[in-house]
Backbone atoms as SQL, in Angstrom:
CREATE TABLE atoms (id INTEGER PRIMARY KEY, chain TEXT, resi INTEGER, resn TEXT, atom TEXT, x REAL, y REAL, z REAL);
INSERT INTO atoms VALUES
  (1, 'A', 1, 'MET', 'N', 94.838, -49.119, 37.139),
  (2, 'A', 1, 'MET', 'CA', 93.473, -49.383, 36.717),
  (3, 'A', 1, 'MET', 'C', 92.683, -48.085, 36.591),
  (4, 'A', 2, 'LYS', 'N', 92.934, -47.170, 37.518),
  (5, 'A', 2, 'LYS', 'CA', 92.228, -45.890, 37.492),
  (6, 'A', 2, 'LYS', 'C', 92.619, -45.088, 36.243),
  (7, 'A', 3, 'LYS', 'N', 93.907, -45.140, 35.873),
  (8, 'A', 3, 'LYS', 'CA', 94.370, -44.424, 34.679),
  (9, 'A', 3, 'LYS', 'C', 93.746, -45.005, 33.423),
  (10, 'A', 4, 'LEU', 'N', 93.602, -46.311, 33.375),
  (11, 'A', 4, 'LEU', 'CA', 92.983, -46.956, 32.230),
  (12, 'A', 4, 'LEU', 'C', 91.526, -46.532, 32.085),
  (13, 'A', 5, 'PHE', 'N', 90.827, -46.456, 33.198),
  (14, 'A', 5, 'PHE', 'CA', 89.432, -46.032, 33.194),
  (15, 'A', 5, 'PHE', 'C', 89.305, -44.587, 32.710),
  (16, 'A', 6, 'VAL', 'N', 90.174, -43.714, 33.169),
  (17, 'A', 6, 'VAL', 'CA', 90.152, -42.307, 32.752),
  (18, 'A', 6, 'VAL', 'C', 90.452, -42.196, 31.257),
  (19, 'A', 7, 'LEU', 'N', 91.448, -42.939, 30.783),
  (20, 'A', 7, 'LEU', 'CA', 91.776, -42.922, 29.362),
  (21, 'A', 7, 'LEU', 'C', 90.609, -43.427, 28.514),
  (22, 'A', 8, 'LEU', 'N', 89.927, -44.448, 28.994),
  (23, 'A', 8, 'LEU', 'CA', 88.768, -44.968, 28.284),
  (24, 'A', 8, 'LEU', 'C', 87.654, -43.928, 28.214),
  (25, 'A', 9, 'LEU', 'N', 87.403, -43.228, 29.306),
  (26, 'A', 9, 'LEU', 'CA', 86.390, -42.165, 29.315),
  (27, 'A', 9, 'LEU', 'C', 86.748, -41.031, 28.361),
  (28, 'A', 10, 'VAL', 'N', 88.003, -40.629, 28.372),
  (29, 'A', 10, 'VAL', 'CA', 88.450, -39.558, 27.479),
  (30, 'A', 10, 'VAL', 'C', 88.320, -39.993, 26.022),
  (31, 'A', 11, 'GLY', 'N', 88.682, -41.229, 25.737),
  (32, 'A', 11, 'GLY', 'CA', 88.560, -41.746, 24.377),
  (33, 'A', 11, 'GLY', 'C', 87.117, -41.775, 23.900),
  (34, 'A', 12, 'CYS', 'N', 86.220, -42.227, 24.750),
  (35, 'A', 12, 'CYS', 'CA', 84.796, -42.266, 24.395),
  (36, 'A', 12, 'CYS', 'C', 84.246, -40.854, 24.190),
  (37, 'A', 13, 'ALA', 'N', 84.630, -39.929, 25.046),
  (38, 'A', 13, 'ALA', 'CA', 84.172, -38.546, 24.904),
  (39, 'A', 13, 'ALA', 'C', 84.686, -37.943, 23.597),
  (40, 'A', 14, 'PHE', 'N', 85.930, -38.232, 23.242),
  (41, 'A', 14, 'PHE', 'CA', 86.511, -37.720, 22.005),
  (42, 'A', 14, 'PHE', 'C', 85.728, -38.218, 20.788),
  (43, 'A', 15, 'VAL', 'N', 85.428, -39.501, 20.765),
  (44, 'A', 15, 'VAL', 'CA', 84.684, -40.080, 19.646),
  (45, 'A', 15, 'VAL', 'C', 83.265, -39.508, 19.585),
  (46, 'A', 16, 'ALA', 'N', 82.640, -39.335, 20.733),
  (47, 'A', 16, 'ALA', 'CA', 81.264, -38.825, 20.771),
  (48, 'A', 16, 'ALA', 'C', 81.170, -37.387, 20.269),
  (49, 'A', 17, 'PHE', 'N', 82.150, -36.560, 20.610),
  (50, 'A', 17, 'PHE', 'CA', 82.076, -35.148, 20.247),
  (51, 'A', 17, 'PHE', 'C', 82.677, -34.827, 18.892),
  (52, 'A', 18, 'THR', 'N', 83.332, -35.788, 18.260),
  (53, 'A', 18, 'THR', 'CA', 83.911, -35.534, 16.936),
  (54, 'A', 18, 'THR', 'C', 83.254, -36.398, 15.874),
  (55, 'A', 19, 'SER', 'N', 82.062, -36.876, 16.122),
  (56, 'A', 19, 'SER', 'CA', 81.380, -37.700, 15.130),
  (57, 'A', 19, 'SER', 'C', 81.044, -36.865, 13.899),
  (58, 'A', 20, 'CYS', 'N', 80.860, -37.527, 12.791),
  (59, 'A', 20, 'CYS', 'CA', 80.609, -36.847, 11.523),
  (60, 'A', 20, 'CYS', 'C', 79.258, -36.152, 11.510),
  (61, 'A', 21, 'LYS', 'N', 79.247, -35.001, 10.861),
  (62, 'A', 21, 'LYS', 'CA', 78.001, -34.261, 10.673),
  (63, 'A', 21, 'LYS', 'C', 77.180, -34.987, 9.612),
  (64, 'A', 22, 'LYS', 'N', 75.923, -35.208, 9.877),
  (65, 'A', 22, 'LYS', 'CA', 75.095, -35.989, 8.969),
  (66, 'A', 22, 'LYS', 'C', 74.007, -35.169, 8.290),
  (67, 'A', 23, 'THR', 'N', 74.055, -33.845, 8.439),
  (68, 'A', 23, 'THR', 'CA', 73.085, -32.983, 7.778),
  (69, 'A', 23, 'THR', 'C', 73.805, -31.844, 7.061),
  (70, 'A', 24, 'CYS', 'N', 73.133, -31.288, 6.081),
  (71, 'A', 24, 'CYS', 'CA', 73.655, -30.139, 5.334),
  (72, 'A', 24, 'CYS', 'C', 72.618, -29.032, 5.348),
  (73, 'A', 25, 'THR', 'N', 73.090, -27.798, 5.427),
  (74, 'A', 25, 'THR', 'CA', 72.208, -26.650, 5.309),
  (75, 'A', 25, 'THR', 'C', 72.295, -26.154, 3.871),
  (76, 'A', 26, 'CYS', 'N', 71.174, -26.253, 3.162),
  (77, 'A', 26, 'CYS', 'CA', 71.144, -25.904, 1.743),
  (78, 'A', 26, 'CYS', 'C', 70.313, -24.643, 1.523),
  (79, 'A', 27, 'THR', 'N', 70.872, -23.728, 0.736),
  (80, 'A', 27, 'THR', 'CA', 70.196, -22.479, 0.397),
  (81, 'A', 27, 'THR', 'C', 69.819, -22.522, -1.076),
  (82, 'A', 28, 'THR', 'N', 68.564, -22.234, -1.362),
  (83, 'A', 28, 'THR', 'CA', 68.070, -22.220, -2.740),
  (84, 'A', 28, 'THR', 'C', 68.056, -20.789, -3.253),
  (85, 'A', 29, 'TYR', 'N', 68.642, -20.596, -4.441),
  (86, 'A', 29, 'TYR', 'CA', 68.704, -19.279, -5.073),
  (87, 'A', 29, 'TYR', 'C', 67.901, -19.291, -6.367),
  (88, 'A', 30, 'LEU', 'N', 67.256, -18.178, -6.666),
  (89, 'A', 30, 'LEU', 'CA', 66.574, -17.990, -7.948),
  (90, 'A', 30, 'LEU', 'C', 66.820, -16.552, -8.392),
  (91, 'A', 31, 'ASP', 'N', 67.451, -16.405, -9.518),
  (92, 'A', 31, 'ASP', 'CA', 67.810, -15.084, -10.061),
  (93, 'A', 31, 'ASP', 'C', 68.626, -14.260, -9.068),
  (94, 'A', 32, 'GLY', 'N', 69.535, -14.897, -8.344),
  (95, 'A', 32, 'GLY', 'CA', 70.418, -14.206, -7.413),
  (96, 'A', 32, 'GLY', 'C', 69.836, -13.941, -6.043),
  (97, 'A', 33, 'ALA', 'N', 68.559, -14.196, -5.839),
  (98, 'A', 33, 'ALA', 'CA', 67.914, -13.957, -4.545),
  (99, 'A', 33, 'ALA', 'C', 67.724, -15.275, -3.796),
  (100, 'A', 34, 'VAL', 'N', 67.865, -15.230, -2.466),
  (101, 'A', 34, 'VAL', 'CA', 67.656, -16.414, -1.640),
  (102, 'A', 34, 'VAL', 'C', 66.167, -16.711, -1.557),
  (103, 'A', 35, 'VAL', 'N', 65.786, -17.926, -1.927),
  (104, 'A', 35, 'VAL', 'CA', 64.390, -18.343, -1.879),
  (105, 'A', 35, 'VAL', 'C', 64.097, -19.036, -0.558),
  (106, 'A', 36, 'SER', 'N', 64.965, -19.966, -0.151),
  (107, 'A', 36, 'SER', 'CA', 64.756, -20.685, 1.105),
  (108, 'A', 36, 'SER', 'C', 66.062, -21.283, 1.596),
  (109, 'A', 37, 'THR', 'N', 66.089, -21.621, 2.881),
  (110, 'A', 37, 'THR', 'CA', 67.206, -22.331, 3.485),
  (111, 'A', 37, 'THR', 'C', 66.631, -23.506, 4.256),
  (112, 'A', 38, 'VAL', 'N', 67.087, -24.710, 3.903),
  (113, 'A', 38, 'VAL', 'CA', 66.536, -25.941, 4.472),
  (114, 'A', 38, 'VAL', 'C', 67.688, -26.854, 4.883),
  (115, 'A', 39, 'GLU', 'N', 67.474, -27.656, 5.919),
  (116, 'A', 39, 'GLU', 'CA', 68.471, -28.626, 6.357),
  (117, 'A', 39, 'GLU', 'C', 68.069, -30.008, 5.851),
  (118, 'A', 40, 'TYR', 'N', 69.016, -30.696, 5.168),
  (119, 'A', 40, 'TYR', 'CA', 68.772, -32.010, 4.596),
  (120, 'A', 40, 'TYR', 'C', 69.717, -33.032, 5.221),
  (121, 'A', 41, 'ASP', 'N', 69.285, -34.299, 5.262),
  (122, 'A', 41, 'ASP', 'CA', 70.165, -35.394, 5.653),
  (123, 'A', 41, 'ASP', 'C', 71.088, -35.709, 4.487),
  (124, 'A', 42, 'LEU', 'N', 72.309, -36.128, 4.787),
  (125, 'A', 42, 'LEU', 'CA', 73.257, -36.467, 3.734),
  (126, 'A', 42, 'LEU', 'C', 72.786, -37.661, 2.909),
  (127, 'A', 43, 'GLY', 'N', 72.167, -38.628, 3.533),
  (128, 'A', 43, 'GLY', 'CA', 71.707, -39.808, 2.804),
  (129, 'A', 43, 'GLY', 'C', 72.873, -40.549, 2.176),
  (130, 'A', 44, 'SER', 'N', 72.843, -40.741, 0.879),
  (131, 'A', 44, 'SER', 'CA', 73.899, -41.485, 0.186),
  (132, 'A', 44, 'SER', 'C', 75.071, -40.598, -0.243),
  (133, 'A', 45, 'TYR', 'N', 74.971, -39.287, -0.032),
  (134, 'A', 45, 'TYR', 'CA', 76.064, -38.378, -0.406),
  (135, 'A', 45, 'TYR', 'C', 77.193, -38.450, 0.617),
  (136, 'A', 46, 'LYS', 'N', 78.430, -38.277, 0.150),
  (137, 'A', 46, 'LYS', 'CA', 79.587, -38.321, 1.050),
  (138, 'A', 46, 'LYS', 'C', 79.817, -36.999, 1.761),
  (139, 'A', 47, 'ASN', 'N', 79.462, -35.892, 1.111),
  (140, 'A', 47, 'ASN', 'CA', 79.633, -34.575, 1.728),
  (141, 'A', 47, 'ASN', 'C', 78.588, -33.611, 1.171),
  (142, 'A', 48, 'CYS', 'N', 78.522, -32.454, 1.773),
  (143, 'A', 48, 'CYS', 'CA', 77.503, -31.471, 1.385),
  (144, 'A', 48, 'CYS', 'C', 77.743, -30.908, -0.015),
  (145, 'A', 49, 'ALA', 'N', 78.992, -30.763, -0.397),
  (146, 'A', 49, 'ALA', 'CA', 79.302, -30.187, -1.710),
  (147, 'A', 49, 'ALA', 'C', 78.760, -31.043, -2.851),
  (148, 'A', 50, 'ALA', 'N', 78.579, -32.336, -2.622),
  (149, 'A', 50, 'ALA', 'CA', 78.053, -33.221, -3.661),
  (150, 'A', 50, 'ALA', 'C', 76.586, -32.917, -3.970),
  (151, 'A', 51, 'MET', 'N', 75.910, -32.198, -3.082),
  (152, 'A', 51, 'MET', 'CA', 74.498, -31.870, -3.283),
  (153, 'A', 51, 'MET', 'C', 74.307, -30.538, -4.016),
  (154, 'A', 52, 'ASN', 'N', 75.395, -29.803, -4.269),
  (155, 'A', 52, 'ASN', 'CA', 75.293, -28.492, -4.921),
  (156, 'A', 52, 'ASN', 'C', 74.805, -28.612, -6.361),
  (157, 'A', 53, 'THR', 'N', 73.886, -27.720, -6.719),
  (158, 'A', 53, 'THR', 'CA', 73.412, -27.636, -8.106),
  (159, 'A', 53, 'THR', 'C', 73.402, -26.185, -8.580),
  (160, 'A', 54, 'VAL', 'N', 74.099, -25.310, -7.885),
  (161, 'A', 54, 'VAL', 'CA', 74.045, -23.881, -8.176),
  (162, 'A', 54, 'VAL', 'C', 74.923, -23.533, -9.388),
  (163, 'A', 55, 'ILE', 'N', 74.404, -22.640, -10.230),
  (164, 'A', 55, 'ILE', 'CA', 75.192, -22.063, -11.320),
  (165, 'A', 55, 'ILE', 'C', 75.101, -20.547, -11.197),
  (166, 'A', 56, 'ASP', 'N', 76.147, -19.873, -11.605),
  (167, 'A', 56, 'ASP', 'CA', 76.185, -18.414, -11.507),
  (168, 'A', 56, 'ASP', 'C', 76.171, -17.841, -12.918),
  (169, 'A', 57, 'LEU', 'N', 75.044, -17.262, -13.300),
  (170, 'A', 57, 'LEU', 'CA', 74.901, -16.682, -14.629),
  (171, 'A', 57, 'LEU', 'C', 75.256, -15.200, -14.582),
  (172, 'A', 58, 'PRO', 'N', 75.993, -14.690, -15.567),
  (173, 'A', 58, 'PRO', 'CA', 76.478, -13.311, -15.534),
  (174, 'A', 58, 'PRO', 'C', 75.380, -12.250, -15.380),
  (175, 'A', 59, 'ILE', 'N', 74.296, -12.367, -16.076),
  (176, 'A', 59, 'ILE', 'CA', 73.258, -11.340, -16.037),
  (177, 'A', 59, 'ILE', 'C', 72.241, -11.613, -14.942),
  (178, 'A', 60, 'VAL', 'N', 71.882, -12.871, -14.760),
  (179, 'A', 60, 'VAL', 'CA', 70.809, -13.252, -13.842),
  (180, 'A', 60, 'VAL', 'C', 71.304, -13.390, -12.392),
  (181, 'A', 61, 'GLY', 'N', 72.432, -13.997, -12.171),
  (182, 'A', 61, 'GLY', 'CA', 72.953, -14.262, -10.833),
  (183, 'A', 61, 'GLY', 'C', 72.868, -15.745, -10.503),
  (184, 'A', 62, 'LYS', 'N', 72.989, -16.060, -9.216),
  (185, 'A', 62, 'LYS', 'CA', 72.951, -17.453, -8.786),
  (186, 'A', 62, 'LYS', 'C', 71.578, -18.060, -8.972),
  (187, 'A', 63, 'THR', 'N', 71.564, -19.313, -9.429),
  (188, 'A', 63, 'THR', 'CA', 70.334, -20.086, -9.552),
  (189, 'A', 63, 'THR', 'C', 70.664, -21.531, -9.186),
  (190, 'A', 64, 'GLY', 'N', 69.874, -22.126, -8.307),
  (191, 'A', 64, 'GLY', 'CA', 70.091, -23.514, -7.908),
  (192, 'A', 64, 'GLY', 'C', 70.156, -23.656, -6.403),
  (193, 'A', 65, 'MET', 'N', 70.776, -24.758, -5.940),
  (194, 'A', 65, 'MET', 'CA', 70.866, -25.056, -4.514),
  (195, 'A', 65, 'MET', 'C', 72.332, -25.192, -4.119),
  (196, 'A', 66, 'GLU', 'N', 72.735, -24.465, -3.075),
  (197, 'A', 66, 'GLU', 'CA', 74.106, -24.476, -2.575),
  (198, 'A', 66, 'GLU', 'C', 74.080, -25.027, -1.152),
  (199, 'A', 67, 'CYS', 'N', 74.844, -26.093, -0.912),
  (200, 'A', 67, 'CYS', 'CA', 74.820, -26.759, 0.400),
  (201, 'A', 67, 'CYS', 'C', 76.169, -26.633, 1.103),
  (202, 'A', 68, 'LYS', 'N', 76.081, -26.459, 2.427),
  (203, 'A', 68, 'LYS', 'CA', 77.282, -26.348, 3.269),
  (204, 'A', 68, 'LYS', 'C', 77.124, -27.221, 4.471);
């Protein structure tokens, strides 16, 4: 019974500490320079990469929002 209780505690701790991350840190770029860094909730997105809108222009540089 004691072993079962310990296994249950370990299982609960494992689930609690490996839960999914529900926020993304997004950096906004304009003409290659960082404008701001903000943390957003995932909401209906499955992952942070789905929120990316950044494009890299050869002369201007990065423009848009890059999330990790």
